[in-house]
N, C-alpha and C positions, 0 to 999 in steps of 0.2 A: 677675752673669747667672744666672738658673735653672740653668743645665743646670752649672754650676760646683759650685752649694749641692749637687748631687745625688753630686758625685764629691770624693775625698778622696786628697792624696798618700799613696801604701803610706808607711807609718812601722811596722807592726810583721806580723810575719806572721797572727797570728791577730788579730782583734775580741774585746773585752771581752764577755761574757754580757752580755745585758739581764734587768735584772729583770723576770717573769713568763714566761722563756724557758727556765729553770734545767731540766737533768733534776728528774721528778719521784718522789720515793721515797714509798709508799703502803705501809700495812700494810692488806695486804688479809682481814686477818681482821677488821678491821671491815667488811667488806661484806655481811656475813652477818646477819642479823636474829636477835636473841635470843628464845629459844624462851621460851614463858608472859610477853611483856611486859606484855599486859593481856587476860586470860582471857575480860573481857566489855567490850567494845570497842560503844562506843555506834554508833547508826545515824544517818546524816546524810538529810534528804530532797534530793529533786531542789531544784537553785537554781532559785528563781523568773527568771524572764526579765519585764521591765518592758513595758511597752507602748511608752515612748519608747525603749530601748535595742534593742528588735527593729523599731522604723519606723528608726529611723538605721543599724542594723547593714543592712536589706535594702537601702536606696539606697547603702549601701557597698560591697556585693557588687554591684550591678548596675554603679558605676562600676568598679571593679577589674576587670568581667568585659570592660569596653572594652580594658584597659590590657594586659594578661595573656593569652597564648594559654590558658594554664593553671595553677590554683595548685594545689599538691598539700600534703597534711598527711599525712606520714610519721610511724609508731609512734603513730596519737591514741591506742594504748592504754594505753601509760604516762601520762595525764593522765586519772583515772576519772572518771567524768562527776557524782559528786558525793564531797562530804568536799572537805577543806584541801587545795589544790595551790598551790604557791608557784613559777610560772614563773620561772626566771631564764635572760634572754635573753644568748646570748654575742654581742652585738653592739652597736656606738655606738649611742648612743640618741638616736630623732629619732619626729618626730611622725608621719612616714609610715610606718614602720617598726611602731609602735605600732598605725598603722589597718589595715595588713596581718593581722597577730594579731590583733586583735579582731574582725575579719572572716571569719577563717578558723577559729576555735575554735568548734564547736558549743555549748558551755555559756558562760552568760555569766562576763567576765574583768574584775576592775578593775585597771587599770592606773596605776600609779605612775609618774608622770614628770614632769621638772623644767619648773616654768611659764616658764622663758625659752623651751622650744621650740615653746611654743605661742605664737604672734606675732600671727598675724590675724587679726580678726574671725568669719572660717570657720572656722578652728581652734578658735577658743573654743568657737563653737557645735557644731562635732563633738565637742569634747572634754566638753561640758556633756549631748549626745545619748546619747554611748557610755560616759557615767557614768564619765571617768577622776578619777584624784585627784592632781591637780596641787599640786608641792610649791615653795617657792621656794629658790634658790641659798643662801640666810643662813639657812633656816628651822631649826628645833633639829631633829636627827633623831630625837630621841625621840619626839617628837609623831608624826612619821611613822610609826616601826617601831610605835607603839600602836595606830594606826588601821590597819596590815596586820593586826595581832597580833588584831584587835577580828574584822576579816573572818575571818581563818581559823578562828578560834574558832566560828564560824556556820556555818564550811563551803564558803566560798566559795574562787573561786580568783582569786589575787592574782599580776599580773605585773611584774617590776622587770627593768629593765636593768642588767646588769654593768657595773661601774665599771671604765675602761680602764686602770686603774692606782690601787693603793693611795693613801690620799690621804698628805697631809704627815704628820699625827698616825699615829705606828706605834700607837698603843693604840688607834685607830679603824677598826674592819672596814670590808667591804663592806656597804653596805643590806643586801640578800640575806642576808649571814652574819649580820647583827645580827638582823634579822626571824625569822631561824630559830631563832638559839640563844635569844633572848627566847619564843619561842614553845616550843620543847622543853624550856626551863628551868621551865615553868609548864606541871605537865599539869593541875593540878586545874581550872585556868581552860581549858585546852585544849583538855577532854575527850578523854583519850587522845591525846595527843601523838604518839604512834607510828603513828598515822594519817595524819600530814602527808607529803605527797608534795613533796619538793623535784626538778622537773624542769627539768633543762639543756634551752634550747632552741638549735637551730642554726638558719641563715637561708641559704639562697642566692638571694640577689637580684640579679638581671643588671643590672648598670650601662653606659653607653655607654662605648668602639662597640662591647661585646659585642651578637653577633646573637642571642640566645638570649632569647624572649618568656616564660620559664617560672620559675615563682616555686615554691622548695620551701622546707617548713619541716619540720623533723625534732626530734620530742620525745623528747629520749634517754631512757636509763632511769633512773631515781630515785636518787638519789646515799641512801646508808644513813644513816638519823635514829635509829639504835641500835647500841649499840656490842656485840661479845661480852659485854660486862659486865651489860648490860640497862639501861645508864645512855644519856642521850644523849650523843651526840660531841662532844669538843671542840670551842672555835672554828677550833685550826689543823687537826681533822680535817677537820672540815666545810671549810676555805676549800680544801684539800690536794685533797678531791675532789673538788670543783666545778672545780681548776682541772684535774686530771686530764682531766674529762668533756669540759672546754673544750679542751683539748691535741687528742681525738680528734675532733674536728670533721671529720666524714665527707665535707663537700665540698670541703675543703682539698687544695690542691696535696701530692704524696708528696715528702718530701724530697730524692730524684733530681731529680723536675721540679723544685720549686723553686729547686735549684741550677743547672739549666740558664737557669731563668726569670732568675736573678739573674746568670749569665753574658750571656746574651742582651742583657739590659737594660743592664750595663756595656758592651758592645761600642757598642750604640747610641748610647748617652749619649758615647763615647767618640768615635765618628765626627760626633755634632753639632756637640761641642766642635771637632775640628779642623777641621772647615768652617767653623765660626766664626772660630779664626784664623787660616785661610786667605784669609779676607777681608780681612783687615790687614794692609797693606803691609809696616810695618813691627815687625809682633809675630814674635817669634822664639823663642817656649816651644813646647815638644812637648808633648801628652798622653799621651807615655811615662811609666809609673809612675802614672799616677791608676787609682786604685779606687772602687767603690760604697762613697759616708761609711756610717760605723758608721749613722748617723741611719736613712738610708735601708734600710740593711741591716736592721736593727729593726724599720723601719716594714713591711718585707714581712714579714717574720715577723708580726708582728702580726696584720698585714691576712689573711694564711694563715689563722690560727685565728678571728678576730673576723668581717673582711668578706669570702672567696674568691670572690665574685662579681665584685668591682673587679679581681681580679687575674685573674680568667679573662677580664674584658673586655680588661686590658692585652696578657694572653696571645694572645688574637685577632686583635689588632690587630699585633703583633708577630710572627705568624703570615703574616697579609695581606703584611707587608712583607716578611719574607723571600721569599715565592712571588713577588711584584713585581720581587724583585730578582735572582732564579733566573730567572725572562723575560726579563729586560734582558739578563743576561750569557748565555743560549740565540741571543739574537738578533745582540750583539756575535759569538759566536763563529759563527753562520752569516753573518755578513758578512764576517769573516776568510777562512775556509774556501769562500766563494764561487765564486771560481776568478778568470781573467783579466777576465771579460767585464764584471765591475764597474767595473772600471779604464776601461773607453773608453765614452767620453761618445755615442759614436754606437748602441752597444749599448743603453746605457741607455734613449735617446732611442725606440728601436726596439720596446722592452721596454713604455714608456708608452705609447707611441701603439698597440701592438698590443691592449695591455690594454683602454684605453679604447675603440678602435674595434669589437674582436671579443666586447665584452660583449653586445650584442643578439642577436649570433647562438648564443652559448653559451648564454645564459639561454633563446633560442626551444629550442636542442638540450635543456637538462635540462626543460622547460616537457613537451615531445614523449616525453620517456623517461621519464615519472613513472612511466607504466602497467610498462613493463620493470623499473625499478628494484624496484616494488611485490613483483611477482610473482619476481623474482629472491630478491627478499628474502624472501618465503613459503617458497621453495621451500629456502631456506639455501643459496642458491648464492653467496652474496656475501661468506660469514664468513671464508673465507680469502683472498680479496684474489688478488693475482699469485700466490702459492704454491700455489695448489691443482692438483688434479691434474689429467691429462689429463680423465679423466671427467665433470669439475668442468666445465671448459673446453667440453667438447661441449655437455653439457646448456644450460650458458649460450648455447652460438650456436643450437639449437633453441629454445630459449625466445624469443630476440631476434627469430629469422624469423616465431615464430608470433605474437608481440603485434605485430611491422610489418607480417603478412597480415591481423591483426584490424581494425588502425587504418585500413589503408587500405581496406578492404574496407568501413567504416563510413564514411569519408569518399566513398568511389564512389557509396555510397547516396545522399547528400545531393547529389553533384555528377556530373559527368560524369567518363569516362575518363580524361580529359588531364586533371581537375583531380587525381584519384586518383595517377597518374601523377607530376607536378608533388611531390605531397605525399610519394609515396616516395622522390623524390631527394632533397627538404629533409631526411627522416629519415636518411639516409644519412649527407650531408655533415654536418648539423649535431652528427649523433652523433660523427662521428670529430672533427669540429673542437671538440667540448665534451671529450672527452679530450686533445687539445692543449691547450685553454684552461687545464684543469685543472693539466697538467704546468707552463704559464707560472706560472701564479699560485704555486703550490708551489715553484717553483725560482727564481723569477726576482723576481714583482710582488710577493709579500711580504715578498723581501727588500729591495726597493729600499721600499718603505711603512714595512718597519721602520727603516729607515734614516733616512728626511724626519720620522719622529716622534719618534725616537730623544732629540733633546733635550730633546722636551716630557713624554716619558716620565721621565726624570732627573729634572726638574721636579718632578712628578707625585711620585715616589719620596722626595723631600726635603721637600715638603710635607705628605706622610703620615707621615715621621720627626717632624715638627714639632709635627704633634697629637699624636702619641705622648707627646712630653716635655710637651705641655703638659697630656696627661690624668694623666701622672705627675705633676706639680705640681701639680695640680688633688687628687689621692690626696692629696699631702702636706700642702697646705693643710689637708684637711679631717680629716686623722687630728692635724694639731699642735693642733685646734681640739680636737677630743674628749678630749686628754692632758691641757691646760688650760694649756701653757706655749709660748713662742715659740721659734720654731726659728731663729737666726741665719747668716745664710751663710758664716761664715768655715769655711774645710774644715780641720779639725780632727778 
């Protein structure tokens, strides 16, 4: 069962640390640029934008404007308009996300993307028009690095998605680190390699069931490419600096909020598990002692750094679920404290009958008192309600009398005196009954209505909870696919 895949029985007081989430230890001396590294840095011309790239990017921007209310590029100054820039995206690689970046950046960017992510014919046409650089999963990494290095040497901007995890080969670094290391270690061909900017990129992409339609892209501060000794940093130093930049994703949930998120998520999964087991007549196992599995805990932490938009969507769904549960609990409390009348079938029948028969009279009174309500609101005499002082009540009475007189005078102008008299009588009667009907609805009818719809509301709450669990399982499946290995359902 899917829910059981997300929970495991508690076997230890602490979960083992997952690779990629260990505390980072950085020598911050590396964060300073050495003086006099290159006294005569070369100048790069502004990159040329081909007509093909410009046409496809323009059409892409129009299409994206119909999807998102707003797309904002934050700290764009961290990627200069000219010179070599290596953009490392802290996000699972996907063709759609590549389109987002290419459409948002002002300068042309060459995107390195796995060919298996460009599946459809339309995707291949877009990749060709936007001058992407697809590479096969079995392609020699050295060829990809050589291509990227050549583009950087010419002063181009190259974008690559950061891998979700290190490859199985311990000696093989991330592709972005390999490109940077290869470029920095060959300054003659690179034409003053210290001008290379390695810019971490963070993305906040709203994902259903999130209600947000704003896309945020932040270009973080470039990581250092020269150490204090004036030489290029080591592979480990580059990787550590990049991991540190990724760890500081500005869109992530803060530690306290993340812990609360996982506690709420565990409670929802336990509730789903208990309900499923309660539906089985011979099932005796209890959900006590189950906690979030180590895999789900690691997935949530990883998504918080690489894809916080998905967690925000789940957080919004959980908040909506909690608000729905709060409203239902409030209705149940009103039912329990309603009094003896709710136990009498005759009184309940009388409430239903008056609620139906008296609605036209109350509606007539509400329509005829719109002017009165508007004037009282404009004068500020409705703000304090029943707790208003005596002066406010006097003002209310004078205002009502004046409005009545004006309305009756208007009716008398178009009818006779008898018609105006009947209208005045209907104003008074309908106004008094409107107050009676308001009390009836708040203290009686709304409680009965809530009781009649209570079962349906609880079913709707269960449906929302199942949708939340399905969204979580969808996130788990996509996370498993990006990790490159399967996740079994055993609770270990």
